C-alpha positions in Angstrom: -3.5 -19.6 -10.0 -6.7 -19.3 -12.1 -7.5 -15.6 -12.7 -10.8 -14.9 -14.3 -11.8 -11.6 -12.7 -8.3 -10.0 -12.2 -7.7 -9.4 -16.0 -11.2 -7.9 -16.5 -10.9 -5.6 -13.5 -7.4 -4.4 -14.6 -8.7 -3.7 -18.1 -11.6 -1.8 -16.6 -9.3 0.2 -14.3 -7.0 1.2 -17.2 -10.0 2.4 -19.1 -11.0 4.5 -16.1 -7.5 5.9 -15.8 -7.8 7.1 -19.4 -11.3 8.5 -19.0 -10.0 10.4 -16.0 -7.0 11.7 -17.9 -4.6 10.3 -15.3 -0.9 10.5 -16.0 1.6 8.1 -14.6 5.2 8.5 -13.5 6.6 5.0 -13.3 10.3 4.3 -12.4 12.1 1.2 -11.4 9.5 -1.2 -12.6 12.3 -3.2 -14.3 13.2 -4.4 -10.8 10.0 -6.6 -10.7 11.1 -10.0 -12.1 8.9 -11.6 -14.8 8.9 -14.9 -13.0 9.4 -16.2 -9.5 8.4 -15.1 -6.0 8.8 -11.4 -5.1 7.4 -9.4 -2.2 6.4 -5.7 -2.9 6.4 -3.5 0.2 4.1 -0.5 -0.7 3.6 2.7 1.2 0.0 3.5 2.2 -1.4 7.0 1.6 -4.9 6.4 0.4 -7.9 4.0 0.1 -7.1 3.3 -3.6 -3.6 2.1 -3.1 -4.6 -1.5 -3.8 -5.6 -0.4 -7.3 -2.5 1.5 -8.1 0.0 -0.5 -6.2 -0.4 -3.4 -8.6 0.7 -1.3 -11.5 4.3 -1.7 -10.3 4.2 -5.2 -11.6 2.2 -4.5 -14.7 5.1 -4.0 -17.0 6.4 -7.5 -16.0 2.9 -8.9 -16.7 2.4 -10.0 -13.1 -0.6 -10.0 -10.9 0.0 -8.9 -7.3 -1.7 -10.8 -4.4 -2.2 -8.2 -1.7 -2.3 -8.8 2.0 -5.4 -7.0 3.2 -7.3 -6.6 6.5 -10.1 -9.1 7.2 -12.8 -6.4 7.3 -12.5 -6.1 3.5 -13.0 -9.8 3.1 -16.0 -9.6 5.4 -17.8 -7.2 3.1 -20.5 -8.9 1.0 -19.3 -7.2 -2.2 -15.6 -6.7 -1.6 -15.0 -10.2 -0.1 -15.8 -12.2 -3.1 -13.8 -9.9 -5.3 -10.8 -10.0 -3.1 -10.9 -13.8 -3.0 -11.3 -14.0 -6.8 -8.0 -12.1 -7.0 -6.4 -14.6 -4.6 -5.5 -11.7 -2.2 -4.6 -12.7 1.4 -6.8 -12.1 4.4 -5.0 -10.6 7.4 -6.3 -10.9 10.9 -4.6 -7.9 12.7 -5.0 -9.8 16.0 -3.1 -12.8 14.8 -1.0 -12.4 11.7 0.7 -15.8 11.7 -1.8 -17.5 9.4 -1.7 -14.7 6.8 2.1 -14.6 7.0 2.2 -18.4 6.4 -0.1 -18.0 3.4 2.1 -15.2 2.0 5.2 -17.4 2.3 3.4 -20.3 0.6 2.4 -18.0 -2.3 5.9 -16.6 -2.7 7.5 -20.1 -2.7 5.0 -21.0 -5.5 6.4 -18.1 -7.5 3.7 -15.5 -6.9 4.1 -11.7 -6.5 2.7 -10.6 -3.2 2.0 -7.1 -2.0 2.2 -5.9 1.6 1.6 -2.5 3.2 4.2 -2.6 6.0 2.9 0.6 7.6 -0.4 -1.3 8.3 -2.5 1.9 8.2 -2.8 5.0 6.0 -0.2 7.7 6.7 -2.0 11.0 7.3 1.4 12.8 7.0 2.1 11.1 3.7 5.5 10.3 5.1 6.7 6.8 5.6 5.4 5.7 9.0 7.2 3.3 11.3 6.9 -0.1 9.7 6.4 -3.6 11.0 9.0 -6.3 10.6 6.6 -8.7 8.9 7.7 -7.8 5.4 11.4 -8.7 5.9 10.4 -11.8 7.9 8.2 -13.1 5.2 10.7 -12.3 2.4 13.5 -14.0 4.4 11.5 -17.1 5.2 10.3 -17.5 1.5 13.8 -16.7 0.2 12.6 -14.0 -2.2 13.6 -10.4 -3.0 11.9 -7.6 -1.3 11.1 -4.5 -3.4 10.3 -1.1 -1.8 7.5 0.6 -3.7 6.2 4.1 -3.2 3.0 5.6 -4.5 2.4 9.3 -4.6 -0.7 11.1 -5.8 -3.2 8.5 -4.8 -3.9 10.5 -1.7 -5.4 13.2 -3.9 -8.1 10.8 -5.0 -9.3 9.4 -1.7 -7.7 9.4 1.7 -8.5 10.0 5.4 -9.9 13.4 6.5 -10.5 14.6 2.9 -13.4 14.2 0.4 -13.0 11.9 -2.6 -11.8 13.8 -5.7 -11.9 12.1 -9.1 -10.9 15.3 -11.0 -9.3 14.8 -14.4 -5.6 15.0 -15.0 -4.2 13.8 -11.7 -0.6 12.5 -11.9 0.1 9.2 -10.1 3.7 8.3 -9.2 4.6 4.6 -8.9 8.3 4.1 -8.0 10.1 0.8 -7.4 13.4 0.6 -5.6 16.2 -1.9 -6.0 15.6 -5.3 -4.5 16.6 -6.0 -0.9 17.5 -9.5 0.2 16.7 -9.9 3.9 18.0 -12.9 5.7 15.9 -12.5 8.9 19.1 -12.6 11.0 18.3 -9.0 12.3 14.7 -8.2 11.3 14.8 -4.9 13.1 17.9 -3.7 11.2 16.6 -5.0 7.9 13.3 -3.3 8.5 15.1 0.0 9.1 16.9 -0.5 5.8 13.5 -1.0 4.0 12.1 2.1 5.6 15.1 4.2 4.5 14.8 2.9 1.0 11.1 3.8 1.0 11.9 7.3 2.3 14.4 7.8 -0.5 11.8 6.8 -3.0 9.3 9.2 -1.5 11.6 12.1 -1.8 12.2 11.2 -5.4 8.5 10.9 -6.0 7.8 14.4 -4.7 10.8 15.9 -6.5 9.7 14.4 -9.8 6.0 15.3 -9.4 4.9 17.9 -12.0 5.5 21.4 -10.6 2.2 22.7 -11.9 0.4 20.1 -9.8 2.1 20.7 -6.4 1.4 24.3 -5.3 3.2 25.5 -2.2 1.2 24.4 0.9 -0.9 21.8 -0.9 -2.6 19.6 1.7 -1.4 16.4 0.2 2.3 17.2 0.2 4.3 16.3 3.3 5.0 19.2 5.7 8.7 18.6 5.6 8.6 19.2 1.8 6.6 22.5 2.0 3.2 21.0 2.0 0.2 21.4 4.3 -0.1 17.8 5.4 0.0 17.1 9.2 3.5 16.5 10.5 4.2 12.9 11.6 3.6 14.0 15.2 0.3 15.6 14.4 -0.7 12.5 12.3 0.1 10.3 15.3 -2.2 12.4 17.5 -5.0 12.1 14.9 -4.5 8.4 14.7 -4.7 8.1 18.5 -8.0 10.1 18.5 -9.4 7.9 15.8 -8.6 4.8 17.8 -10.2 6.2 20.9 -13.4 7.1 18.9 -13.5 3.6 17.4 -13.1 2.0 20.8 -15.9 4.1 22.2 -18.2 3.2 19.4 -17.5 -0.5 19.9 -18.1 -0.2 23.6 -21.4 1.6 23.0 -22.4 -1.1 20.5 -21.7 -3.9 23.0 -23.6 -2.0 25.7 -26.6 -1.6 23.4 -26.6 -5.3 22.7 -26.8 -6.1 26.4 -29.9 -4.0 27.0 
């Protein structure tokens, strides 16, 4: 694929990282092959995960084509940028087309990124994940790599103001490849989730002690942080969905007047 903007944006992003004094903890990146199709399943803890998730493949000199919701492509600014990166548009109401595109990319030797949790995890734990990742990898016949980001939630996530303070550490951890067959997508998805949970525990354990004070809002409650528990996060997600539905209903009613 012809990439004109991707290299420029990556270079600009790296300069921004340096200007912000960001430090990176990167493990397992050797699992990303230098050639051939590979699917990266990345956890989702913040709005900048697309920026940092691609770094998992950077040591292998790969560009990651992320699967992203249609709303981003509909944005007059974000849409053209996403298309120039050859990212994949996802219609949450009908994911068949995007899955087919992802399989095609993978069979052509591309690195594709997917956020199998579908939405940002307010608890910063690994949410229940969809079977799409293992189904796509199985159909394309490519390895599936679990990837966990940690620290990106400190920059920009739900329910908290953006914070571009200097010196934030970002963890990017890649697990050993899985090779799903699709014979039992539910069981293989459970295996993927367990691998991601293990990477998350490693990410928190390795995170600099001076940057994770007890009770910090961005550390999972299970690990001594002040983040919502998964149950509390589910309640907040449900409230958010109800509010969005109410706003859509109000907008439709206003149009009919």
